[in-house]
VOZAZA-451361 format. One line per field, with one value per residue (C-alpha): residue in three letters; chain; x, y, z. Coordinates in nm, 2 decimals. Each point is the difference from the previous one (the first is absolute). Layout:
N
residuo: [ALA_...] $
cadena: [A_...] $
X: [X_...] $
Y: [Y_...] $
Z: [Z_...] $
***
This chain:
364
residuo: [MET_PRO_SER_VAL_ALA_PHE_LEU_GLU_LYS_VAL_PHE_LEU_ASP_ARG_ARG_ALA_SER_THR_ALA_ALA_LEU_ARG_GLY_VAL_GLU_PHE_PHE_ASN_LEU_ARG_LEU_ILE_ARG_GLU_LEU_CYS_ALA_LEU_GLY_VAL_ARG_THR_THR_LEU_PHE_VAL_GLU_PRO_HIS_TRP_ALA_GLY_ILE_VAL_ALA_LYS_ALA_VAL_PRO_ASP_SER_GLU_ASN_LEU_ARG_VAL_ILE_THR_ALA_ILE_GLY_GLY_GLY_SER_SER_LEU_LEU_ALA_GLY_ALA_SER_ALA_ALA_MET_SER_ILE_ARG_ARG_LEU_ALA_ARG_ARG_GLU_GLY_ALA_PHE_ASP_ALA_LEU_LEU_LEU_GLY_ASN_VAL_ALA_ASN_ARG_LEU_LEU_PRO_ALA_LEU_TRP_TRP_LEU_ARG_ALA_GLY_ARG_ASP_PHE_ARG_ARG_ALA_LEU_LEU_VAL_ALA_HIS_ARG_GLU_THR_SER_PRO_ARG_PHE_LEU_ARG_ALA_ILE_ARG_ARG_LEU_PRO_GLY_ARG_VAL_VAL_ALA_VAL_SER_LYS_PRO_VAL_ALA_ALA_GLY_PHE_ARG_GLY_LYS_GLY_LEU_ALA_ALA_ASP_VAL_VAL_VAL_ASP_TYR_GLY_VAL_MET_GLY_ALA_ASP_ARG_PHE_HIS_PRO_LEU_GLU_THR_PRO_ARG_ARG_GLU_ASP_ALA_PRO_VAL_ARG_PHE_CYS_VAL_LEU_GLY_ALA_LEU_ASP_ASN_ALA_TRP_LYS_GLY_ALA_ASP_THR_ALA_LEU_ALA_ALA_PHE_ARG_LEU_LEU_PRO_PRO_ALA_VAL_ARG_ALA_ARG_CYS_GLU_LEU_HIS_LEU_MET_ALA_TYR_ARG_ASP_PRO_PRO_THR_ILE_ARG_ASP_GLU_PRO_GLY_ILE_PHE_THR_TYR_GLY_TRP_GLN_ASP_VAL_GLY_ALA_ILE_PRO_ASP_PHE_LEU_ARG_SER_MET_ASP_ALA_MET_LEU_VAL_PRO_SER_ARG_ASP_GLU_ASN_VAL_MET_ARG_GLU_THR_PHE_SER_GLN_SER_ALA_VAL_GLN_GLY_MET_LEU_THR_GLY_LEU_PRO_VAL_ILE_HIS_SER_PRO_ILE_PRO_VAL_LEU_ALA_GLU_LYS_PHE_ASP_CYS_GLY_GLY_GLY_LEU_ARG_ALA_GLU_THR_PRO_GLU_GLU_PHE_ALA_ALA_ALA_MET_GLU_LYS_ILE_ALA_THR_ASP_PRO_ALA_LEU_ARG_SER_ARG_LEU_GLY_ALA_GLU_ALA_ARG_ALA_THR_ALA_LEU_SER_ARG_TYR_VAL_TRP_ASP_THR_ALA_ARG_PHE_MET_ARG_ARG_HIS_LEU_LEU_PRO_ALA_THR] $
cadena: [A_A_A_A_A_A_A_A_A_A_A_A_A_A_A_A_A_A_A_A_A_A_A_A_A_A_A_A_A_A_A_A_A_A_A_A_A_A_A_A_A_A_A_A_A_A_A_A_A_A_A_A_A_A_A_A_A_A_A_A_A_A_A_A_A_A_A_A_A_A_A_A_A_A_A_A_A_A_A_A_A_A_A_A_A_A_A_A_A_A_A_A_A_A_A_A_A_A_A_A_A_A_A_A_A_A_A_A_A_A_A_A_A_A_A_A_A_A_A_A_A_A_A_A_A_A_A_A_A_A_A_A_A_A_A_A_A_A_A_A_A_A_A_A_A_A_A_A_A_A_A_A_A_A_A_A_A_A_A_A_A_A_A_A_A_A_A_A_A_A_A_A_A_A_A_A_A_A_A_A_A_A_A_A_A_A_A_A_A_A_A_A_A_A_A_A_A_A_A_A_A_A_A_A_A_A_A_A_A_A_A_A_A_A_A_A_A_A_A_A_A_A_A_A_A_A_A_A_A_A_A_A_A_A_A_A_A_A_A_A_A_A_A_A_A_A_A_A_A_A_A_A_A_A_A_A_A_A_A_A_A_A_A_A_A_A_A_A_A_A_A_A_A_A_A_A_A_A_A_A_A_A_A_A_A_A_A_A_A_A_A_A_A_A_A_A_A_A_A_A_A_A_A_A_A_A_A_A_A_A_A_A_A_A_A_A_A_A_A_A_A_A_A_A_A_A_A_A_A_A_A_A_A_A_A_A_A_A_A_A_A_A_A_A_A_A_A_A_A_A_A_A_A_A_A_A_A_A_A_A_A_A_A_A] $
X: [-12.58_0.10_-0.16_0.13_-0.16_0.25_-0.06_0.23_-0.08_0.16_-0.22_-0.31_0.13_-0.12_0.27_0.28_-0.13_0.09_0.37_0.30_0.02_0.26_0.19_-0.26_-0.26_0.22_0.08_-0.36_-0.12_0.28_-0.07_-0.37_0.10_0.24_-0.25_-0.25_0.27_0.07_-0.38_-0.12_-0.35_0.05_-0.27_0.11_-0.21_0.05_-0.12_-0.17_0.28_0.27_-0.19_0.17_0.33_-0.03_-0.14_0.33_0.23_-0.17_-0.14_-0.21_0.02_-0.28_0.11_-0.05_-0.35_-0.01_-0.28_-0.05_-0.04_-0.21_0.10_-0.08_0.37_0.08_0.23_-0.14_-0.35_0.14_0.16_-0.32_-0.17_0.28_-0.06_-0.36_0.06_0.25_-0.28_-0.26_0.24_0.11_-0.35_-0.10_0.32_0.15_0.29_0.30_0.31_0.19_-0.05_0.31_0.05_0.25_0.13_-0.07_-0.26_-0.22_-0.25_-0.08_-0.09_-0.38_0.04_0.22_-0.25_-0.27_0.17_0.04_0.22_-0.14_-0.33_0.13_0.36_0.21_0.32_0.11_0.35_0.14_0.29_0.13_0.18_0.01_-0.03_-0.34_-0.20_-0.16_-0.34_0.08_0.16_-0.32_-0.20_0.21_0.07_-0.23_0.05_0.18_0.27_0.33_0.15_0.27_0.21_0.25_0.28_0.09_-0.08_-0.36_-0.03_0.10_-0.32_-0.22_0.19_-0.10_-0.34_-0.21_-0.09_-0.18_0.23_0.37_0.25_0.27_0.24_0.01_0.00_0.20_0.00_-0.23_0.16_0.33_0.15_-0.03_0.26_0.35_0.35_0.13_0.13_0.26_0.21_0.01_0.32_0.25_0.02_-0.39_-0.14_-0.09_-0.38_-0.18_-0.38_-0.28_-0.32_-0.35_-0.28_0.25_-0.25_-0.05_0.25_0.06_0.16_0.31_0.06_0.14_0.25_0.13_0.02_0.19_0.24_0.08_0.08_0.24_0.21_0.34_0.03_0.22_-0.23_-0.34_0.13_0.01_-0.34_-0.37_-0.31_-0.33_-0.32_-0.31_-0.30_-0.17_-0.36_0.14_0.38_0.21_0.19_0.37_0.21_0.37_0.08_0.15_-0.04_-0.35_-0.30_-0.36_-0.30_-0.36_-0.23_0.09_-0.18_0.09_0.13_0.27_0.16_0.21_0.19_0.05_0.15_0.23_0.14_0.11_0.31_-0.14_-0.32_-0.06_-0.30_0.01_-0.34_-0.07_-0.29_-0.21_-0.24_-0.30_0.15_0.29_0.12_-0.17_0.19_0.19_-0.09_0.25_0.29_-0.08_-0.03_0.35_0.13_-0.13_0.17_0.33_0.04_0.17_-0.22_0.09_-0.28_-0.14_0.00_-0.36_-0.12_-0.18_0.34_0.24_-0.17_0.07_0.37_0.09_0.20_0.18_-0.10_0.01_0.14_-0.17_-0.04_-0.23_0.12_0.09_0.37_-0.03_-0.18_0.27_0.29_-0.17_-0.07_0.38_0.09_-0.24_0.11_0.38_0.00_-0.14_0.08_-0.21_-0.28_0.02_0.00_-0.27_-0.22_0.05_-0.09_-0.29_-0.14_0.06_-0.19_-0.29_-0.03_0.00_-0.25_-0.20_-0.13_-0.38_-0.18_-0.37_-0.03_0.22_-0.20_-0.31_0.13_0.16_-0.23_-0.34_-0.13_0.24_-0.24_-0.15] $
Y: [7.10_-0.04_-0.28_-0.22_-0.26_-0.27_-0.19_-0.28_-0.28_-0.28_0.06_-0.03_-0.36_-0.29_-0.22_0.22_-0.06_-0.37_0.06_0.08_0.38_0.17_0.33_0.25_-0.17_0.02_0.36_0.11_-0.18_0.17_0.33_-0.03_-0.10_0.31_0.25_-0.11_0.04_0.36_0.08_-0.04_-0.14_-0.26_-0.18_-0.31_-0.20_-0.38_-0.32_-0.19_-0.25_0.27_0.12_-0.25_0.07_0.37_-0.04_-0.20_0.25_0.31_-0.11_0.21_0.33_0.24_0.19_-0.28_-0.09_-0.27_-0.03_-0.32_0.05_-0.29_-0.09_-0.36_-0.10_0.27_0.28_0.20_0.00_0.02_0.32_0.15_-0.10_0.18_0.32_0.00_-0.03_0.29_0.20_-0.08_0.06_0.34_0.11_-0.12_0.12_0.26_-0.05_-0.20_0.22_-0.24_-0.30_-0.23_-0.24_-0.27_-0.10_0.03_-0.26_-0.03_-0.17_0.32_0.19_-0.03_0.13_0.30_0.09_0.00_0.23_0.37_0.22_0.29_-0.20_-0.31_0.11_0.30_-0.15_-0.32_-0.17_-0.30_-0.20_-0.15_-0.33_-0.08_0.15_0.13_-0.07_0.24_-0.09_0.06_0.33_0.12_-0.11_0.21_0.30_0.25_-0.12_0.29_-0.11_-0.19_-0.31_-0.14_-0.23_-0.26_0.06_0.23_-0.24_-0.04_0.37_0.06_-0.20_0.29_0.31_0.19_-0.17_0.31_-0.11_0.25_-0.17_0.06_-0.28_-0.05_-0.30_-0.08_-0.36_-0.22_-0.29_-0.01_-0.10_0.10_-0.02_-0.38_-0.01_0.08_-0.16_-0.28_0.15_-0.26_-0.08_-0.35_-0.20_0.06_-0.36_-0.03_-0.06_0.32_-0.04_0.15_0.02_0.05_0.12_0.01_-0.20_-0.21_-0.23_0.31_-0.04_0.40_-0.02_-0.16_-0.29_-0.21_0.28_-0.02_-0.39_0.02_0.28_-0.21_-0.30_0.22_0.09_-0.13_-0.31_0.15_0.30_-0.21_-0.23_0.31_0.13_-0.09_0.10_0.03_0.03_0.12_-0.04_-0.25_-0.11_-0.34_0.00_-0.19_-0.31_0.06_-0.32_-0.05_0.36_0.11_0.36_0.05_0.04_0.06_0.11_0.00_0.28_0.18_0.23_0.36_0.01_-0.24_0.21_0.25_-0.28_-0.19_0.31_0.05_-0.35_0.10_0.16_0.11_0.02_-0.07_0.17_-0.15_0.11_0.04_0.14_-0.28_0.25_-0.11_0.01_0.22_0.16_0.33_0.07_-0.30_-0.01_-0.28_0.20_0.30_-0.26_-0.12_0.35_0.11_-0.34_0.14_-0.26_0.08_-0.07_-0.15_0.12_-0.01_0.31_0.04_0.37_-0.05_-0.16_0.23_0.30_-0.16_-0.03_0.34_0.09_-0.34_-0.29_-0.26_-0.15_-0.03_-0.33_-0.15_-0.34_-0.29_0.05_0.37_-0.10_-0.28_0.26_0.24_-0.27_-0.09_0.36_0.02_-0.35_0.07_0.37_0.05_0.38_0.02_-0.17_0.23_0.32_-0.08_-0.12_0.33_0.19_-0.20_0.06_0.37_0.03_-0.20_0.19_0.33_-0.10_-0.32_0.01_0.03_0.26_-0.01_0.32_0.17_-0.17_0.13_0.36_0.01_-0.18_-0.13_0.29_0.28_0.27_-0.18] $
Z: [-0.84_-0.36_-0.19_-0.28_-0.23_-0.08_-0.33_-0.12_-0.24_0.19_0.29_-0.23_-0.15_0.16_-0.16_0.15_0.35_-0.02_-0.10_0.20_0.06_-0.22_0.03_-0.11_0.21_0.31_-0.08_-0.03_0.33_0.18_-0.16_0.10_0.36_0.02_-0.15_0.28_0.26_-0.12_0.03_-0.34_-0.01_-0.29_-0.18_-0.17_-0.26_-0.02_-0.15_0.30_0.01_0.07_0.31_0.24_-0.14_0.03_0.37_0.07_-0.16_0.15_0.33_0.23_-0.18_0.06_-0.29_-0.25_-0.18_-0.21_-0.26_-0.20_-0.36_-0.17_-0.35_-0.03_-0.01_-0.26_0.11_-0.29_0.15_0.35_-0.10_-0.15_0.33_0.20_-0.22_0.06_0.38_-0.01_-0.19_0.27_0.30_-0.15_-0.04_0.35_0.18_-0.22_-0.25_0.09_0.05_-0.25_-0.20_0.03_-0.29_0.12_-0.35_-0.37_-0.08_-0.33_0.20_0.18_-0.32_0.03_0.37_-0.12_-0.27_0.25_0.25_-0.03_0.20_0.17_0.07_0.18_0.10_-0.01_-0.13_-0.15_0.06_-0.19_0.13_-0.33_0.08_-0.38_-0.35_-0.11_-0.31_-0.25_0.13_0.37_-0.10_-0.17_0.30_0.24_-0.23_0.17_0.36_0.19_0.26_-0.06_-0.12_0.22_-0.21_0.16_-0.25_-0.30_-0.27_0.14_0.04_-0.38_-0.10_0.16_-0.08_-0.31_-0.03_0.08_0.35_0.24_0.28_0.03_0.01_0.24_0.12_0.36_0.14_0.24_0.24_0.29_0.33_-0.14_0.35_-0.01_-0.27_0.13_-0.01_0.20_0.31_0.06_-0.33_-0.12_0.03_-0.27_-0.10_-0.03_-0.35_-0.20_-0.03_-0.30_0.00_-0.25_0.17_-0.15_-0.16_-0.19_-0.19_-0.23_-0.27_-0.01_0.34_-0.15_0.23_-0.30_-0.07_0.36_-0.01_-0.33_0.14_0.30_-0.20_-0.20_0.29_0.00_0.22_0.27_0.04_-0.03_0.28_0.22_-0.09_0.05_-0.20_0.19_-0.21_0.18_-0.05_-0.22_0.02_-0.14_0.08_-0.25_0.11_-0.08_0.07_0.02_-0.02_0.34_0.11_-0.17_0.23_-0.11_0.23_0.00_0.06_0.30_0.26_-0.04_0.36_-0.08_-0.28_0.20_0.18_-0.32_-0.16_0.29_-0.03_-0.35_-0.15_-0.33_-0.21_-0.36_-0.18_-0.36_-0.09_-0.37_-0.22_-0.13_-0.17_0.18_0.36_0.13_0.32_0.06_0.34_0.14_0.37_0.04_-0.12_0.22_0.30_-0.08_-0.04_0.36_0.13_-0.13_-0.27_-0.32_-0.29_-0.34_-0.22_-0.35_-0.21_-0.02_0.09_0.35_0.11_-0.17_0.16_0.36_-0.05_-0.17_0.32_0.03_0.21_-0.27_-0.31_-0.33_-0.20_-0.26_-0.12_0.22_-0.09_0.12_0.31_0.08_-0.06_0.24_0.26_-0.02_0.08_0.30_0.13_-0.03_0.14_0.36_-0.02_-0.32_0.16_0.31_-0.22_-0.24_0.29_0.18_-0.32_-0.06_0.35_0.00_-0.33_0.12_0.33_-0.18_-0.28_0.07_0.37_0.00_0.25_-0.01_0.20_-0.28_-0.27_0.16_0.04_-0.35_-0.21_0.14_0.21_-0.05_0.10_0.30] $
***
């Protein structure tokens, strides 16, 4: 039975255990569950407060071993503790077949400097959900294996840096079958519903651009449209503006039905220098649902619509013009939605068995 040591900074962070789970945490928990179901003996290192969350997410799996890493509340120290545990286990049981790093994280640097490939694990694999840093690159420079980046812009930060590992782009939506178009078309006289989906309290998600664009629509068009903004931790109160709806934080299980009740998606994300999109899970979920997408020109979005499926916009005026096109042309909505879904199905559907064969344990 192949063995994998799973190391991820979030699971070693006590503060993160009290916050609502986000996209990467959901992804990693499901990845662990599916690896165990595929017969991979997975050892996960967690700060004690995460143990109950993991037990609920991966129930009754005989292939999962959870080891607590004590760091006194510091993920930096918990990571070092996890590294020492990996060393002890490797000496006692033999080297792990792979070390799986769940994301880029500077707080794992002491752990990575401590570990040595060939002694504690035979192969290392990093799933890079975000850009790297020079310090992190130095720490993984000699690790043999692979970097699996979620997008081309993320991959660019690893290529040409003298890594022992090779770099590929491969990522997608887990449970993609939940996202499919509405089977019964909505009434022709129903309002045209636009949505923005994501952690909208973050300015870089561009909810303000969507609101400004909706307000710029010609009155006759706006009267036939709705704008749905999901999801805020602290939803803004918008009074005396019919057609605008805001939502609080939602359970992930509610997202597919929400998207099926929409006609088009806006993704007005922008680069705020500190934070930016590195993949846009919400855009791909909309694509899988068959929604046409009006998107900003940032690279991680542009690469998803190189074969159609959307309209590009940057300013509120450009978003408003694209919204007017979508709202007044049902045939355009249908064509772009079909193109978006075809692209998403061909590129952005996650398959853990394929991930294991191609990247994690290719020789097993």
